[in-house]
C-alpha positions as a Markdown table, in Angstrom:
| # | Residue | x | y | z |
|---|---|---|---|---|
| 1 | Met | 36.4 | 52.5 | -33.3 |
| 2 | Ser | 39.7 | 54.1 | -32.4 |
| 3 | Thr | 43.2 | 52.7 | -33.1 |
| 4 | Thr | 46.6 | 53.3 | -32.0 |
| 5 | Tyr | 50.5 | 52.9 | -32.8 |
| 6 | Asp | 51.1 | 51.5 | -29.2 |
| 7 | Val | 51.3 | 47.8 | -30.3 |
| 8 | Arg | 53.9 | 44.9 | -28.5 |
| 9 | Val | 53.9 | 41.1 | -30.0 |
| 10 | Tyr | 55.2 | 38.4 | -27.4 |
| 11 | Lys | 56.2 | 35.1 | -27.8 |
| 12 | Thr | 53.8 | 32.3 | -29.0 |
| 13 | Glu | 52.5 | 30.1 | -26.3 |
| 14 | Thr | 51.9 | 26.6 | -26.7 |
| 15 | Tyr | 49.4 | 24.6 | -24.1 |
| 16 | Gln | 49.2 | 21.1 | -24.0 |
| 17 | Gly | 46.1 | 19.2 | -23.4 |
| 18 | Lys | 44.9 | 15.6 | -22.9 |
| 19 | Lys | 43.8 | 15.4 | -26.8 |
| 20 | Thr | 44.8 | 18.4 | -28.1 |
| 21 | Thr | 47.3 | 20.9 | -28.4 |
| 22 | Thr | 46.9 | 24.8 | -28.8 |
| 23 | His | 49.3 | 27.5 | -29.6 |
| 24 | Tyr | 48.3 | 30.9 | -28.4 |
| 25 | Val | 49.5 | 34.1 | -29.9 |
| 26 | Arg | 49.4 | 37.0 | -27.7 |
| 27 | Trp | 50.2 | 40.6 | -27.9 |
| 28 | Lys | 49.0 | 44.1 | -26.6 |
| 29 | Val | 47.5 | 46.8 | -28.1 |
| 30 | Ala | 47.4 | 50.1 | -26.3 |
| 31 | Gly | 47.6 | 48.1 | -23.0 |
| 32 | Lys | 45.3 | 45.8 | -23.4 |
| 33 | Leu | 45.6 | 42.0 | -23.9 |
| 34 | His | 44.6 | 40.0 | -26.7 |
| 35 | Arg | 45.0 | 36.5 | -27.7 |
| 36 | Glu | 44.2 | 33.6 | -30.1 |
| 37 | Gly | 44.4 | 30.2 | -30.4 |
| 38 | Phe | 45.9 | 28.0 | -33.4 |
| 39 | Arg | 45.7 | 23.8 | -33.7 |
| 40 | Thr | 49.3 | 24.1 | -35.4 |
| 41 | Ala | 52.1 | 26.2 | -34.9 |
| 42 | Ala | 52.2 | 27.1 | -38.5 |
| 43 | Leu | 49.1 | 28.9 | -38.1 |
| 44 | Ala | 50.2 | 30.4 | -35.0 |
| 45 | Asp | 53.7 | 31.3 | -36.3 |
| 46 | Ser | 51.7 | 32.8 | -39.6 |
| 47 | Phe | 49.5 | 35.1 | -37.9 |
| 48 | Arg | 52.4 | 36.6 | -35.4 |
| 49 | Ser | 54.3 | 37.3 | -38.5 |
| 50 | Glu | 51.3 | 39.2 | -40.0 |
| 51 | Leu | 51.0 | 41.0 | -36.7 |
| 52 | Val | 54.6 | 42.0 | -36.5 |
| 53 | Ser | 55.2 | 42.6 | -40.0 |
| 54 | Ala | 51.8 | 45.4 | -39.4 |
| 55 | Ser | 53.4 | 46.8 | -36.3 |
| 56 | Arg | 57.0 | 47.5 | -38.5 |
| 57 | Arg | 55.3 | 48.9 | -41.2 |
| 58 | Gly | 53.9 | 51.7 | -39.0 |
| 59 | Glu | 50.4 | 50.5 | -39.4 |
| 60 | Ala | 47.8 | 51.5 | -36.9 |
| 61 | Phe | 46.2 | 48.8 | -34.8 |
| 62 | His | 42.3 | 48.5 | -33.9 |
| 63 | Val | 41.9 | 48.9 | -30.2 |
| 64 | Asp | 39.1 | 47.1 | -29.6 |
| 65 | Thr | 39.9 | 43.8 | -31.8 |
| 66 | Gly | 43.6 | 44.2 | -31.5 |
| 67 | Arg | 43.8 | 44.0 | -35.3 |
| 68 | Pro | 46.0 | 46.0 | -37.8 |
| 69 | Val | 43.3 | 48.2 | -40.0 |
| 70 | Ser | 44.1 | 45.9 | -43.4 |
| 71 | Met | 43.5 | 43.0 | -41.4 |
| 72 | Gln | 40.1 | 44.4 | -40.0 |
| 73 | Arg | 39.2 | 45.3 | -43.2 |
| 74 | Glu | 40.1 | 41.9 | -44.9 |
| 75 | Glu | 37.6 | 40.2 | -42.3 |
| 76 | His | 34.8 | 42.4 | -42.8 |
| 77 | Thr | 34.9 | 41.1 | -46.6 |
| 78 | Met | 35.9 | 37.2 | -45.0 |
| 79 | Ser | 34.4 | 34.8 | -47.7 |
| 80 | Trp | 32.0 | 32.6 | -46.2 |
| 81 | Phe | 34.6 | 29.8 | -47.1 |
| 82 | Arg | 37.3 | 31.5 | -44.9 |
| 83 | Leu | 34.7 | 31.9 | -41.9 |
| 84 | Ala | 33.3 | 27.9 | -42.0 |
| 85 | Cys | 36.9 | 26.7 | -41.9 |
| 86 | Ala | 37.2 | 29.5 | -38.7 |
| 87 | Phe | 34.0 | 28.1 | -37.1 |
| 88 | Val | 35.1 | 24.3 | -37.8 |
| 89 | Asp | 38.5 | 25.3 | -36.0 |
| 90 | Met | 36.8 | 27.2 | -33.4 |
| 91 | Lys | 34.5 | 23.9 | -32.1 |
| 92 | Trp | 37.2 | 21.6 | -32.9 |
| 93 | Pro | 38.7 | 20.9 | -29.3 |
| 94 | Arg | 35.9 | 20.5 | -27.9 |
| 95 | Ala | 33.4 | 18.5 | -30.0 |
| 96 | Ala | 32.7 | 15.0 | -30.2 |
| 97 | Ala | 33.8 | 13.4 | -33.3 |
| 98 | Thr | 30.2 | 12.5 | -34.7 |
| 99 | Thr | 29.7 | 16.5 | -34.4 |
| 100 | Arg | 32.6 | 16.9 | -36.3 |
| 101 | Arg | 31.4 | 15.0 | -38.9 |
| 102 | Thr | 28.4 | 16.8 | -38.8 |
| 103 | Asn | 29.3 | 19.8 | -38.7 |
| 104 | Ala | 31.4 | 19.1 | -41.9 |
| 105 | Glu | 28.5 | 18.2 | -43.9 |
| 106 | Ala | 26.1 | 20.8 | -43.2 |
| 107 | Leu | 29.0 | 23.6 | -43.8 |
| 108 | Thr | 29.3 | 21.2 | -46.9 |
| 109 | Thr | 25.9 | 22.1 | -48.1 |
| 110 | Val | 26.0 | 25.8 | -47.4 |
| 111 | Thr | 29.1 | 26.4 | -49.4 |
| 112 | Thr | 28.3 | 25.0 | -52.5 |
| 113 | Ala | 25.0 | 27.3 | -52.3 |
| 114 | Leu | 26.9 | 30.4 | -52.0 |
| 115 | Phe | 29.3 | 30.0 | -55.5 |
| 116 | Thr | 29.0 | 32.9 | -57.7 |
| 117 | Thr | 29.4 | 31.2 | -60.4 |
| 118 | Ala | 29.7 | 28.1 | -62.4 |
| 119 | Lys | 32.9 | 29.2 | -65.0 |
| 120 | Gly | 35.6 | 26.1 | -64.6 |
| 121 | Lys | 33.4 | 24.8 | -61.1 |
| 122 | Pro | 35.5 | 21.0 | -60.5 |
| 123 | Asp | 32.9 | 18.1 | -60.4 |
| 124 | Asp | 30.4 | 18.4 | -57.5 |
| 125 | Lys | 31.3 | 15.4 | -55.9 |
| 126 | Leu | 35.1 | 16.2 | -55.6 |
| 127 | Ile | 34.2 | 19.4 | -54.3 |
| 128 | Arg | 32.0 | 17.7 | -51.9 |
| 129 | Ala | 35.2 | 15.8 | -50.7 |
| 130 | Ala | 37.3 | 18.7 | -50.8 |
| 131 | Leu | 35.0 | 20.4 | -48.4 |
| 132 | Gly | 33.4 | 17.6 | -46.4 |
| 133 | Arg | 36.6 | 15.8 | -46.1 |
| 134 | Trp | 39.7 | 18.4 | -46.0 |
| 135 | Ala | 38.5 | 22.0 | -45.9 |
| 136 | Phe | 36.3 | 21.4 | -42.6 |
| 137 | Asn | 38.4 | 18.9 | -41.3 |
| 138 | Thr | 40.6 | 20.4 | -39.2 |
| 139 | Ser | 43.1 | 17.9 | -38.3 |
| 140 | Arg | 43.5 | 17.1 | -42.1 |
| 141 | Arg | 43.1 | 20.8 | -43.6 |
| 142 | Asp | 46.9 | 21.7 | -43.6 |
| 143 | Gln | 48.1 | 18.0 | -44.6 |
| 144 | Asp | 49.5 | 17.0 | -48.3 |
| 145 | Lys | 46.5 | 17.1 | -50.1 |
| 146 | Pro | 45.9 | 15.4 | -54.1 |
| 147 | Asp | 46.7 | 17.8 | -56.9 |
| 148 | Ala | 42.5 | 17.8 | -57.8 |
| 149 | Ile | 41.6 | 18.5 | -54.2 |
| 150 | Ala | 43.9 | 21.7 | -54.2 |
| 151 | Gly | 43.0 | 22.6 | -57.1 |
| 152 | Ala | 39.0 | 22.1 | -56.2 |
| 153 | Leu | 39.5 | 24.3 | -53.3 |
| 154 | Arg | 41.0 | 27.1 | -54.6 |
| 155 | Trp | 38.4 | 27.2 | -56.9 |
| 156 | Ile | 36.1 | 27.5 | -53.9 |
| 157 | Glu | 38.3 | 30.0 | -52.0 |
| 158 | Arg | 38.2 | 32.4 | -55.4 |
| 159 | Asn | 34.5 | 31.9 | -55.9 |
| 160 | Thr | 32.2 | 31.9 | -52.7 |
| 161 | Arg | 30.4 | 35.2 | -51.7 |
| 162 | Pro | 31.5 | 37.1 | -49.0 |
| 163 | Val | 29.7 | 36.6 | -45.1 |
| 164 | Ser | 27.9 | 39.7 | -46.0 |
| 165 | Ala | 26.0 | 38.5 | -48.8 |
| 166 | Leu | 23.9 | 36.3 | -46.4 |
| 167 | Ala | 22.1 | 39.5 | -44.9 |
| 168 | Asp | 20.1 | 39.8 | -48.4 |
| 169 | Pro | 17.3 | 37.3 | -48.1 |
| 170 | Glu | 17.4 | 36.5 | -52.0 |
| 171 | Val | 20.7 | 34.8 | -50.8 |
| 172 | Leu | 19.8 | 33.4 | -47.6 |
| 173 | Arg | 16.5 | 32.2 | -48.8 |
| 174 | Pro | 18.1 | 29.5 | -51.4 |
| 175 | Val | 20.9 | 28.2 | -48.9 |
| 176 | Leu | 18.0 | 27.1 | -46.6 |
| 177 | Asp | 15.8 | 25.6 | -49.3 |
| 178 | Ala | 19.3 | 23.8 | -50.2 |
| 179 | Leu | 19.4 | 22.0 | -46.6 |
| 180 | Thr | 16.4 | 20.3 | -47.3 |
| 181 | Val | 16.9 | 18.6 | -50.4 |
| 182 | Arg | 19.2 | 15.5 | -50.7 |
| 183 | Leu | 21.9 | 15.2 | -53.8 |
| 184 | Asp | 19.4 | 12.6 | -55.2 |
| 185 | Gly | 16.3 | 15.1 | -55.6 |
| 186 | Lys | 14.2 | 13.8 | -52.7 |
| 187 | Pro | 13.6 | 15.8 | -49.7 |
| 188 | Tyr | 15.6 | 15.0 | -46.2 |
| 189 | Ala | 14.3 | 14.0 | -43.3 |
| 190 | Pro | 13.1 | 16.5 | -40.9 |
| 191 | Ser | 15.6 | 16.0 | -38.2 |
| 192 | Val | 18.4 | 16.3 | -40.6 |
| 193 | Val | 17.2 | 19.8 | -42.0 |
| 194 | Ser | 16.6 | 21.2 | -38.1 |
| 195 | Arg | 20.2 | 19.7 | -36.8 |
| 196 | Arg | 21.7 | 21.2 | -40.6 |
| 197 | Arg | 19.4 | 24.7 | -40.1 |
| 198 | Lys | 21.1 | 24.9 | -36.4 |
| 199 | Ile | 24.3 | 24.4 | -37.8 |
| 200 | Leu | 24.2 | 27.2 | -40.1 |
| 201 | Ser | 22.7 | 29.9 | -37.5 |
| 202 | Thr | 25.5 | 28.8 | -35.1 |
| 203 | Thr | 27.8 | 29.6 | -37.7 |
| 204 | Val | 26.2 | 33.2 | -38.7 |
| 205 | Glu | 25.8 | 33.9 | -35.0 |
| 206 | Tyr | 29.9 | 33.0 | -34.8 |
| 207 | Ala | 30.0 | 35.7 | -38.1 |
| 208 | Val | 28.0 | 38.7 | -35.6 |
| 209 | Glu | 30.6 | 38.0 | -32.9 |
| 210 | Arg | 33.4 | 38.4 | -35.4 |
| 211 | Lys | 31.5 | 41.7 | -36.5 |
| 212 | Leu | 31.1 | 40.6 | -40.3 |
| 213 | Leu | 27.5 | 40.7 | -39.5 |
| 214 | Thr | 25.4 | 43.2 | -37.7 |
| 215 | Lys | 22.7 | 40.4 | -36.3 |
| 216 | Asn | 21.6 | 37.1 | -37.5 |
| 217 | Pro | 19.4 | 37.3 | -40.2 |
| 218 | Ile | 17.9 | 33.6 | -40.2 |
| 219 | Pro | 15.0 | 34.3 | -37.5 |
| 220 | Ala | 14.0 | 37.2 | -39.2 |
| 221 | Leu | 13.4 | 35.3 | -42.7 |
| 222 | Lys | 10.1 | 34.4 | -43.6 |
| 223 | Trp | 11.3 | 30.6 | -44.5 |
| 224 | Thr | 9.2 | 27.6 | -43.1 |
| 225 | Ala | 11.3 | 24.1 | -42.3 |
| 226 | Pro | 10.0 | 21.2 | -42.8 |
| 227 | Arg | 8.0 | 19.8 | -40.1 |
| 228 | Thr | 9.9 | 17.8 | -37.4 |
| 229 | Val | 8.6 | 14.6 | -36.4 |
| 230 | His | 9.7 | 13.7 | -33.4 |
| 231 | Ala | 7.9 | 10.2 | -32.0 |
| 232 | Val | 9.0 | 6.9 | -33.5 |
| 233 | Asp | 7.2 | 5.7 | -36.0 |
| 234 | Arg | 5.0 | 2.7 | -34.2 |
| 235 | Arg | 5.2 | 0.8 | -38.0 |
| 236 | Ser | 9.0 | 0.2 | -36.6 |
| 237 | Val | 8.4 | -1.3 | -33.2 |
| 238 | Ala | 8.9 | -5.2 | -33.4 |
| 239 | Asn | 6.4 | -7.0 | -30.3 |
| 240 | Pro | 8.6 | -9.8 | -28.4 |
| 241 | Val | 7.6 | -12.8 | -30.9 |
| 242 | Gln | 9.4 | -11.0 | -33.8 |
| 243 | Ala | 12.0 | -9.4 | -31.8 |
| 244 | Arg | 13.2 | -13.3 | -30.2 |
| 245 | Thr | 12.4 | -14.3 | -33.5 |
| 246 | Leu | 15.1 | -11.7 | -35.1 |
| 247 | Leu | 17.6 | -12.7 | -32.1 |
| 248 | Ala | 17.6 | -16.2 | -33.0 |
| 249 | Ala | 18.0 | -15.1 | -37.2 |
| 250 | Val | 21.0 | -13.0 | -36.0 |
| 251 | Gly | 22.8 | -16.2 | -34.7 |
| 252 | Thr | 22.4 | -18.4 | -37.9 |
| 253 | Gln | 24.3 | -15.5 | -39.9 |
| 254 | Gln | 27.5 | -16.5 | -40.8 |
| 255 | Arg | 30.3 | -15.9 | -39.8 |
| 256 | Ser | 29.6 | -12.6 | -37.4 |
| 257 | Gly | 26.3 | -13.7 | -36.7 |
| 258 | Pro | 26.6 | -15.5 | -33.6 |
| 259 | Arg | 28.8 | -13.0 | -31.4 |
| 260 | Leu | 26.2 | -10.8 | -32.1 |
| 261 | Val | 23.2 | -12.9 | -30.6 |
| 262 | Ala | 23.9 | -10.7 | -27.2 |
| 263 | Phe | 24.7 | -7.8 | -28.3 |
| 264 | Phe | 21.2 | -7.0 | -30.3 |
| 265 | Gly | 20.0 | -8.9 | -27.1 |
| 266 | Cys | 21.1 | -5.8 | -25.0 |
| 267 | Leu | 19.6 | -3.4 | -27.3 |
| 268 | Tyr | 16.2 | -5.4 | -26.8 |
| 269 | Phe | 16.1 | -6.3 | -23.4 |
| 270 | Ala | 17.6 | -3.6 | -22.1 |
| 271 | Ala | 17.5 | -0.4 | -24.2 |
| 272 | Leu | 21.0 | -0.2 | -24.8 |
| 273 | Arg | 22.0 | 2.2 | -27.6 |
| 274 | Pro | 24.3 | 0.8 | -30.1 |
| 275 | Glu | 26.9 | 2.7 | -29.1 |
| 276 | Glu | 26.5 | 2.1 | -25.2 |
| 277 | Ala | 26.9 | -1.9 | -26.2 |
| 278 | Val | 29.6 | -1.3 | -28.0 |
| 279 | Ala | 31.6 | -0.1 | -24.9 |
| 280 | Leu | 30.0 | -2.9 | -22.8 |
| 281 | Ala | 32.4 | -4.5 | -20.6 |
| 282 | Lys | 33.0 | -7.5 | -18.5 |
| 283 | His | 33.5 | -4.6 | -15.1 |
| 284 | Asn | 30.2 | -3.4 | -16.1 |
| 285 | Leu | 28.1 | -6.3 | -15.5 |
| 286 | Ser | 26.8 | -7.6 | -12.0 |
| 287 | Leu | 25.0 | -11.4 | -13.5 |
| 288 | Pro | 24.1 | -14.2 | -11.0 |
| 289 | Glu | 24.2 | -17.3 | -13.1 |
| 290 | Lys | 20.9 | -17.2 | -13.3 |
| 291 | Gly | 17.7 | -14.5 | -13.1 |
| 292 | Trp | 17.9 | -11.1 | -13.1 |
| 293 | Gly | 21.4 | -8.8 | -12.9 |
| 294 | Glu | 22.3 | -5.5 | -13.7 |
| 295 | Leu | 24.6 | -3.6 | -16.1 |
| 296 | Thr | 26.1 | -0.4 | -15.2 |
| 297 | Ile | 26.6 | 1.6 | -18.3 |
| 298 | Asp | 29.2 | 4.0 | -18.1 |
| 299 | Thr | 31.4 | 4.4 | -21.7 |
| 300 | Ala | 29.4 | 5.2 | -25.4 |
| 301 | Glu | 31.7 | 4.7 | -28.3 |
| 302 | Pro | 29.7 | 6.0 | -31.1 |
| 303 | His | 31.0 | 5.4 | -34.6 |
| 304 | Ala | 32.4 | 8.9 | -36.5 |
| 305 | Gly | 35.4 | 7.5 | -38.7 |
| 306 | Lys | 39.1 | 7.5 | -38.1 |
| 307 | Glu | 39.2 | 11.3 | -39.9 |
| 308 | Trp | 37.2 | 12.8 | -37.1 |
| 309 | Thr | 38.4 | 11.3 | -33.9 |
| 310 | Asp | 41.2 | 12.5 | -32.1 |
| 311 | Ser | 42.6 | 8.6 | -31.3 |
| 312 | Gly | 42.7 | 7.6 | -35.4 |
| 313 | Ala | 40.1 | 4.6 | -34.2 |
| 314 | Asn | 36.7 | 4.8 | -36.3 |
| 315 | Arg | 34.8 | 5.2 | -33.2 |
| 316 | Asp | 35.2 | 7.6 | -30.3 |
| 317 | Arg | 34.7 | 7.4 | -26.7 |
| 318 | Arg | 32.6 | 9.8 | -25.2 |
| 319 | Gln | 30.5 | 9.8 | -21.9 |
| 320 | Leu | 27.0 | 9.0 | -22.1 |
| 321 | Lys | 24.5 | 10.9 | -24.5 |
| 322 | Gln | 23.3 | 13.8 | -21.9 |
| 323 | Arg | 25.1 | 13.0 | -19.4 |
| 324 | Ala | 28.8 | 14.4 | -18.1 |
| 325 | Arg | 31.9 | 12.7 | -18.1 |
| 326 | Gly | 32.2 | 9.7 | -15.7 |
| 327 | Glu | 28.0 | 9.9 | -14.9 |
| 328 | Ser | 26.5 | 6.5 | -15.4 |
| 329 | Arg | 23.2 | 4.9 | -15.0 |
| 330 | Thr | 22.3 | 1.1 | -14.2 |
| 331 | Val | 19.3 | -1.1 | -15.7 |
| 332 | Pro | 18.1 | -4.1 | -15.1 |
| 333 | Cys | 19.4 | -7.3 | -16.8 |
| 334 | Pro | 16.2 | -9.5 | -17.5 |
| 335 | Pro | 17.1 | -13.5 | -16.8 |
| 336 | Glu | 17.0 | -14.1 | -20.6 |
| 337 | Leu | 19.4 | -11.0 | -21.3 |
| 338 | Thr | 21.7 | -12.9 | -18.4 |
| 339 | Ala | 21.5 | -16.3 | -20.1 |
| 340 | Leu | 22.9 | -14.9 | -23.7 |
| 341 | Leu | 25.8 | -12.7 | -21.9 |
| 342 | His | 27.1 | -16.1 | -20.1 |
| 343 | Ser | 26.6 | -17.7 | -23.2 |
| 344 | His | 28.3 | -14.9 | -25.4 |
| 345 | Ile | 31.2 | -15.1 | -22.7 |
| 346 | Arg | 31.8 | -18.7 | -22.7 |
| 347 | Gln | 31.8 | -19.3 | -26.6 |
| 348 | Phe | 33.8 | -16.1 | -27.8 |
| 349 | Gly | 35.7 | -14.9 | -24.3 |
| 350 | Thr | 36.4 | -10.7 | -24.0 |
| 351 | Ala | 38.9 | -8.6 | -25.5 |
| 352 | Ala | 42.1 | -7.8 | -23.7 |
| 353 | Asp | 40.3 | -4.5 | -22.3 |
| 354 | Gly | 37.4 | -6.9 | -20.9 |
| 355 | Arg | 34.9 | -5.5 | -23.7 |
| 356 | Leu | 32.5 | -7.9 | -24.8 |
| 357 | Phe | 31.9 | -7.2 | -28.7 |
| 358 | Thr | 34.2 | -7.2 | -30.5 |
| 359 | Gly | 35.4 | -8.3 | -34.4 |
| 360 | Glu | 36.0 | -11.6 | -35.9 |
| 361 | Arg | 39.9 | -10.2 | -35.5 |
| 362 | Asn | 41.6 | -10.4 | -31.8 |
| 363 | Gly | 40.9 | -7.1 | -29.7 |
| 364 | Gln | 39.4 | -5.4 | -32.9 |
| 365 | Glu | 36.6 | -3.2 | -32.9 |
| 366 | Leu | 33.3 | -4.0 | -33.7 |
| 367 | Pro | 32.8 | -2.7 | -37.1 |
| 368 | Lys | 29.3 | -1.0 | -38.1 |
| 369 | Leu | 29.1 | -2.0 | -41.4 |
| 370 | Thr | 29.5 | -6.1 | -39.7 |
| 371 | Ile | 26.7 | -4.8 | -37.1 |
| 372 | Val | 24.1 | -3.4 | -40.1 |
| 373 | Arg | 24.9 | -6.7 | -42.6 |
| 374 | Ala | 24.0 | -9.3 | -39.8 |
| 375 | Trp | 20.9 | -7.2 | -39.3 |
| 376 | Gln | 19.6 | -6.9 | -42.4 |
| 377 | Arg | 20.0 | -10.6 | -43.6 |
| 378 | Ala | 18.6 | -11.8 | -40.4 |
| 379 | Arg | 15.4 | -8.9 | -41.5 |
| 380 | Ala | 15.3 | -10.9 | -44.7 |
| 381 | Glu | 15.5 | -14.4 | -43.5 |
| 382 | Val | 12.7 | -13.7 | -41.1 |
| 383 | Phe | 10.3 | -11.3 | -43.0 |
| 384 | Thr | 8.1 | -11.9 | -46.3 |
| 385 | Gln | 9.2 | -9.7 | -48.7 |
| 386 | Glu | 6.5 | -7.4 | -48.1 |
| 387 | Val | 7.6 | -7.2 | -44.3 |
| 388 | Val | 11.3 | -6.1 | -45.3 |
| 389 | Ala | 9.7 | -3.3 | -47.5 |
| 390 | Thr | 8.5 | -2.3 | -44.3 |
| 391 | Pro | 9.9 | 0.1 | -40.9 |
| 392 | Leu | 9.4 | -2.9 | -38.8 |
| 393 | Ala | 12.9 | -3.4 | -37.1 |
| 394 | Gly | 14.2 | -1.5 | -39.9 |
| 395 | Thr | 17.5 | -1.0 | -37.8 |
| 396 | Pro | 19.3 | -2.5 | -35.1 |
| 397 | Tyr | 18.2 | 0.6 | -33.3 |
| 398 | Asp | 14.4 | -0.3 | -33.3 |
| 399 | Leu | 15.0 | -2.7 | -30.8 |
| 400 | Arg | 16.0 | -0.2 | -28.2 |
| 401 | His | 12.6 | 1.6 | -29.3 |
| 402 | Ala | 10.7 | -2.0 | -29.0 |
| 403 | Ala | 12.4 | -2.5 | -25.3 |
| 404 | Val | 10.8 | 1.0 | -24.3 |
| 405 | Ser | 8.0 | 0.4 | -25.8 |
| 406 | Thr | 7.8 | -2.7 | -24.2 |
| 407 | Trp | 8.2 | -1.7 | -20.3 |
| 408 | Leu | 5.5 | 1.5 | -20.7 |
| 409 | Asn | 3.0 | -0.9 | -22.0 |
| 410 | Gly | 3.9 | -3.1 | -19.2 |
| 411 | Gly | 3.1 | -1.3 | -17.0 |
| 412 | Val | 6.7 | 0.5 | -15.7 |
| 413 | Pro | 6.6 | 3.7 | -14.6 |
| 414 | Ala | 7.8 | 6.3 | -16.7 |
| 415 | Val | 9.9 | 7.9 | -14.0 |
| 416 | Thr | 11.7 | 4.5 | -14.2 |
| 417 | Val | 11.6 | 3.4 | -17.6 |
| 418 | Ala | 13.1 | 7.2 | -18.4 |
| 419 | Glu | 16.4 | 6.6 | -15.7 |
| 420 | Trp | 16.9 | 3.0 | -17.2 |
| 421 | Ala | 16.7 | 4.4 | -21.1 |
| 422 | Gly | 18.6 | 7.2 | -20.2 |
| 423 | His | 15.9 | 9.9 | -21.5 |
| 424 | Ser | 14.4 | 12.7 | -19.1 |
| 425 | Val | 10.4 | 11.6 | -18.4 |
| 426 | Glu | 9.6 | 14.6 | -21.0 |
| 427 | Val | 11.7 | 12.9 | -24.5 |
| 428 | Leu | 10.4 | 9.6 | -23.1 |
| 429 | Leu | 6.7 | 10.3 | -23.8 |
| 430 | Lys | 7.2 | 12.3 | -26.1 |
| 431 | Ile | 9.2 | 9.5 | -28.4 |
| 432 | Tyr | 9.6 | 6.5 | -27.2 |
| 433 | Ala | 5.6 | 6.1 | -25.7 |
| 434 | Lys | 4.5 | 3.6 | -28.8 |
| 435 | Cys | 1.9 | 0.6 | -28.6 |
| 436 | Leu | 2.9 | -2.9 | -29.9 |
| 437 | Asp | 1.2 | -5.0 | -32.0 |
| 438 | Gly | -1.6 | -6.1 | -31.0 |
| 439 | Glu | -2.5 | -3.2 | -28.2 |
| 440 | Ala | -4.9 | -1.5 | -30.1 |
| 441 | Ala | -7.2 | -4.5 | -30.7 |
| 442 | Ala | -7.2 | -4.4 | -26.7 |
| 443 | Val | -7.9 | -0.7 | -26.4 |
| 444 | Arg | -10.8 | -1.4 | -28.9 |
| 445 | Gln | -12.3 | -4.2 | -27.2 |
| 446 | Arg | -12.3 | -1.8 | -23.5 |
| 447 | Val | -14.4 | 1.3 | -25.4 |
| 448 | Glu | -16.7 | -1.5 | -26.6 |
| 449 | Ala | -16.8 | -2.5 | -23.2 |
| 450 | Ala | -17.4 | 1.0 | -21.9 |
| 451 | Leu | -20.3 | 1.4 | -24.4 |
| 452 | Gly | -21.9 | -2.2 | -23.3 |
| 453 | His | -21.4 | -4.2 | -26.2 |
| 454 | Arg | -21.0 | -7.4 | -24.9 |
| 455 | Pro | -18.1 | -10.1 | -26.0 |
| 456 | Ser | -19.4 | -12.3 | -29.0 |
| 457 | Gly | -19.5 | -15.9 | -27.4 |
């Protein structure tokens, strides 16, 4: 790699976006322009100062990378912890709040599997908090930290393996194994393992991009991930009688239950995702006094936690899942849901911005915990202890599964169901095409008839 002493460092530029501000350091090496972006002015100034200092010392710069020789050498021995922080910062501006949190959780697990020693190691719970809530949160990393957190981060930075160690199968394999096990020793769901493995692989690809590794060693490693189950567990799908009984039970749960009946109704009768129902506003409704109406869904507000959103709210306002910003979809509103929505508006009104579903305090966003508690109490009231222990309607999201299954089993074409539910037909048939309770018996009767058996009686 060729070097030169022809270096010129420019003033830092600031780009003000709609949600984030980026500070760019610009410099030329042998006439080739280089640019590096930073979340804060302090980080940009620090990096620029390093470039200026190296130039004034008469240090050679690499023409291809634009970095001083000393800095380039340091990067080739970069620790995993520093790389993970850089990866988070690179992804942060364009990532959804839930993705930011998921990245932090995965990288925390990986980092704790790459410590070089246990000597002087802080408490495991403290380490996870330091990594997951501070180090891998770009907006909080430079804030004042509790002394215990700051001390834990200093220990982590001193005692994490270099990125280059991942090229060793004896190091990489335990890291992948760590992604499969929960803190209590029980295995993670295969979908969680798959998601975290993808995050690790993407981070390693970033290391290759930065020339810290020559190639991604993960594909070549003989390691088998747990098999991912894509289909919905049929046992979790409620039939219409069970779903309506649960909705009625929600209405008796004080104090928030009555204002959540229509919310859960949107999940069951219109197959909305919870984050779509939370964002539903009066302007999204096209309803007659009675009968069929329509819901136009154009926004989702998934719960991420205020530490991960740009707005500081617990919910992140986003476009619909797998849709471009500004895209919407129209869902039919059955007469039963039309009645529920009219009743809800008459009883509780709407927020100042037109939102239908809010917390008990005026205009407050609907807390996730309120939704979960009301559903759990309704299940406990309706079902026996034996049924409560099963997956049947175990989470509010299972109402959406039940809705899509009902449509499919009712004979609605898969293309139409996919459009209503916001899925591709392939994903729909792979995940949601499940039978309701009692459908198996009807199928068996058809088989008996085909075999020539006459019905009894």
